[in-house]
C-alpha positions in Angstrom: -62.1 46.5 -31.6 -62.8 43.8 -29.0 -65.7 41.4 -29.7 -67.9 39.7 -27.1 -65.6 40.6 -24.2 -62.7 38.6 -25.6 -59.9 40.9 -24.6 -57.2 38.6 -25.9 -57.9 39.5 -29.5 -58.3 43.0 -31.0 -59.9 43.2 -34.5 -59.2 45.8 -37.2 -60.2 46.6 -40.7 -57.4 47.7 -43.1 -57.6 50.7 -45.4 -55.7 50.8 -48.6 -52.4 52.7 -48.5 -50.7 50.7 -45.8 -48.9 47.4 -45.7 -52.2 45.4 -45.8 -54.7 45.2 -48.7 -58.0 47.1 -48.6 -60.8 45.6 -46.5 -58.5 43.0 -44.8 -59.9 41.9 -41.4 -57.1 41.3 -39.0 -56.7 39.8 -35.5 -54.2 41.4 -33.1 -52.9 39.4 -30.1 -53.1 41.9 -27.3 -50.5 40.0 -25.3 -47.8 40.2 -28.0 -49.0 42.7 -30.6 -48.7 40.1 -33.3 -51.4 40.1 -35.9 -52.7 37.8 -38.6 -54.9 38.3 -41.6 -58.4 36.7 -41.3 -59.7 37.5 -44.8 -61.0 40.2 -47.1 -64.4 41.7 -46.1 -66.7 42.2 -49.1 -69.3 44.9 -49.6 -67.4 47.7 -48.0 -67.0 51.4 -49.1 -63.9 50.6 -51.2 -61.8 53.2 -49.5 -61.5 54.4 -45.9 -62.7 52.6 -42.8 -62.7 55.0 -39.8 -63.9 53.0 -36.8 -65.3 49.6 -35.8 -67.2 48.6 -32.6 -69.1 45.7 -31.1 -72.6 46.4 -29.9 -73.0 44.5 -26.6 -76.8 45.0 -26.6 -77.3 43.1 -29.9 -74.0 41.2 -30.5 -73.5 43.1 -33.8 -70.3 44.5 -35.2 -70.6 48.0 -36.8 -68.1 50.0 -38.8 -68.0 53.4 -40.3 -66.6 55.0 -43.4 -66.4 58.8 -43.3 -70.0 59.2 -44.3 -71.7 55.8 -43.9 -72.5 53.1 -41.4 -72.0 49.4 -42.1 -72.8 46.1 -40.3 -69.9 43.6 -40.3 -70.3 39.9 -40.3 -66.8 38.8 -39.1 -67.6 35.1 -39.7 -68.8 35.5 -43.3 -66.4 38.4 -44.0 -69.2 40.6 -45.3 -70.1 44.2 -44.9 -73.7 45.4 -45.3 -74.5 49.1 -45.8 -76.9 50.3 -43.1 -77.1 53.7 -44.6 -75.4 57.1 -45.1 -74.7 59.1 -42.0 -76.9 62.2 -42.7 -79.6 64.2 -41.0 -80.8 67.7 -40.2 -78.0 69.9 -39.1 -75.4 67.3 -40.0 -72.7 68.4 -42.4 -73.6 67.1 -45.9 -70.1 65.8 -46.3 -69.2 64.6 -42.8 -66.0 62.8 -41.8 -67.1 60.5 -39.0 -63.7 59.6 -37.7 -64.8 57.9 -34.5 -67.8 55.8 -33.5 -68.7 54.1 -30.2 -71.8 52.3 -28.8 -72.9 52.8 -25.2 -73.9 50.0 -22.7 -77.5 50.9 -23.6 -76.9 50.3 -27.3 -76.8 53.9 -28.3 -74.4 54.9 -31.1 -72.3 58.1 -31.2 -69.9 59.5 -33.7 -67.4 62.4 -34.0 -67.6 64.5 -37.2 -64.2 66.3 -37.6 -65.6 68.6 -40.3 -67.9 70.5 -37.9 -66.2 69.3 -34.6 -69.4 67.9 -33.1 -70.7 64.8 -31.4 -73.4 63.0 -33.3 -76.1 60.6 -32.2 -76.4 57.9 -34.9 -79.4 55.6 -35.5 -77.7 52.2 -35.9 -80.7 50.9 -37.9 -80.6 53.5 -40.6 -77.5 55.7 -40.3 -79.6 58.8 -39.7 -77.8 61.2 -37.4 -78.4 64.4 -35.3 -76.0 66.8 -33.8 -75.7 66.6 -30.0 -73.4 69.6 -29.6 -69.9 71.0 -30.2 -66.8 69.2 -28.8 -65.3 72.5 -27.8 -62.0 71.5 -29.5 -60.9 71.0 -33.1 -59.7 67.4 -33.8 -57.7 66.5 -36.9 -56.4 63.3 -38.5 -56.7 59.8 -37.0 -58.4 59.1 -33.7 -61.0 56.9 -32.0 -63.2 56.6 -28.9 -64.9 53.9 -26.8 -67.3 53.5 -23.9 -66.3 52.0 -20.6 -69.1 49.4 -20.6 -69.1 49.2 -16.8 -70.1 52.8 -16.1 -71.1 54.3 -19.4 -68.2 56.9 -19.6 -67.2 57.8 -23.1 -63.5 58.1 -23.5 -61.8 59.7 -26.5 -58.2 59.4 -27.8 -58.3 62.9 -29.4 -55.7 64.2 -31.7 -55.3 67.9 -32.6 -52.2 67.9 -34.9 -48.6 68.6 -34.3 -48.2 65.8 -31.8 -51.0 67.1 -29.5 -52.7 63.8 -28.5 -55.0 63.8 -25.4 -57.1 61.3 -23.5 -60.5 62.9 -23.0 -64.0 62.2 -21.9 -67.1 63.4 -23.8 -70.4 64.4 -22.2 -73.0 62.5 -24.3 -75.7 65.0 -23.3 -73.9 68.1 -24.6 -71.0 66.9 -26.7 -68.5 68.8 -24.6 -65.0 67.2 -24.3 -62.8 67.3 -21.2 -59.1 66.6 -21.3 -57.7 64.1 -18.7 -54.1 63.9 -19.7 -51.6 64.0 -22.6 -51.0 60.7 -24.5 -47.3 59.8 -24.2 -45.4 60.3 -27.4 -48.2 62.4 -28.9 -49.4 59.4 -30.9 -52.5 59.3 -33.0 -54.7 56.6 -31.5 -56.4 55.4 -34.7 -58.0 52.4 -32.9 -59.0 53.0 -29.3 -60.7 50.3 -27.2 -61.4 49.9 -23.5 -61.0 46.3 -22.1 -64.0 46.4 -19.7 -66.7 43.8 -19.9 -70.1 44.7 -21.3 -73.4 43.0 -21.2 -73.9 40.5 -24.0 -71.4 37.8 -23.0 -71.6 36.2 -19.6 -69.2 33.9 -17.8 -70.0 30.2 -17.5 -72.0 29.4 -14.4 -69.2 27.2 -13.2 -66.9 30.2 -13.1 -69.1 32.0 -10.4 -68.9 29.9 -7.3 -71.6 31.8 -5.3 -74.2 31.7 -8.1 -76.1 28.7 -9.5 -79.2 28.3 -11.7 -81.8 25.6 -11.9 -82.1 24.7 -14.7 -78.7 26.1 -15.8 -79.2 25.4 -19.5 -82.1 25.0 -21.9 -84.4 26.6 -24.4 -88.0 28.0 -24.3 -90.4 27.7 -27.2 -92.0 30.8 -28.6 -95.1 31.9 -26.7 -94.2 29.9 -23.6 -92.4 30.6 -20.4 -90.2 28.9 -17.8 -89.1 29.8 -14.3 -85.4 29.7 -13.4 -84.4 29.4 -9.8 -81.3 31.4 -8.9 -79.4 30.5 -5.8 -76.8 32.9 -4.2 -74.6 31.2 -1.6 -72.7 33.5 0.6 -70.8 30.8 2.5 -67.1 31.5 2.6 -67.4 34.9 1.0 -65.8 38.0 2.5 -67.9 41.1 3.3 -68.5 43.2 0.1 -70.4 43.4 -3.1 -70.5 40.6 -5.7 -71.9 41.0 -9.2 -72.7 38.8 -12.2 -75.0 38.6 -15.2 -77.5 36.0 -16.2 -77.8 36.0 -20.0 -80.7 34.7 -22.1 -80.0 34.5 -25.8 -82.9 34.9 -28.3 -83.2 34.2 -32.0 -84.6 37.6 -32.6 -81.9 39.7 -34.3 -83.4 42.9 -33.1 -83.6 41.8 -29.4 -80.4 39.8 -29.2 -79.6 38.9 -25.6 -81.5 39.6 -22.4 -79.1 40.4 -19.5 -80.3 40.2 -15.9 -77.8 41.7 -13.4 -77.4 39.9 -10.1 -75.9 41.6 -7.1 -75.1 39.9 -3.7 -74.3 42.2 -0.8 -72.4 40.5 2.1 -72.7 42.2 5.5 -72.0 41.1 9.0 -74.5 38.2 8.8 -74.6 36.9 5.2 -77.5 34.7 4.3 -78.3 32.6 1.3 -80.9 34.2 -1.0 -83.2 32.6 -3.5 -85.3 34.4 -6.1 -87.0 33.6 -9.3 -87.0 35.3 -12.6 -89.5 34.5 -15.4 -88.3 34.8 -19.0 -91.1 34.9 -21.6 -90.6 34.3 -25.3 -92.9 36.1 -27.8 -92.1 35.5 -31.4 -88.8 33.9 -31.0 -87.1 31.7 -28.4 
């Protein structure tokens, strides 16, 4: 999967049985398809990895085996068991073949034993059944959210070369086919290269937006005002968007993302507003 909106590198975890050793973390160059081995991840299930995703709301990488959820430290090459994927109404021996995390930080999975969409608690692995997919997937497949609009896309595979690009309703679990996948390929790893909250561009890269101060830290229990200037000079009519990110040292909170939108009409004007960020236990 992509990590922190870096779409030049796609990460994967190897499962034994292929050309790579079990638990090998790899980086794939999306421009060329070339890959290189990063190192062996310790603490995993010892057999099948089914899906891996980056949580933009916390900056955490998660991965699933058929019946368990793990947190992956890609720098330390360590996997930590979050918990078994189980819960009322969930098959006692699920095969969670796909997992994805919404822009709001909600985790979902597909169990191909009961052909249902699951809601998964990313802090415990506890799961609940949202509803039936309405189709019967088989073998390798994956899904991912478009982080810009919250749509859940699924590269569904149904055997015999029947591979389809689908969307899934996260309220009901129902899947809708959009089109066949060329060649009928099983999409074992499926990712959407759309930016999500959690990693922001450098201020210098956004010509119409500036901050004062543009860098710094806030002690726990204190606050600081940040002046945000939006300059419409030279911009064409339309809508301009960016995110202001505030990192914290609280692993449960992660990063605060403040969306900024500038609407340019017939008579654009500069706009100034203030946002106040307050640190509680961590800064």
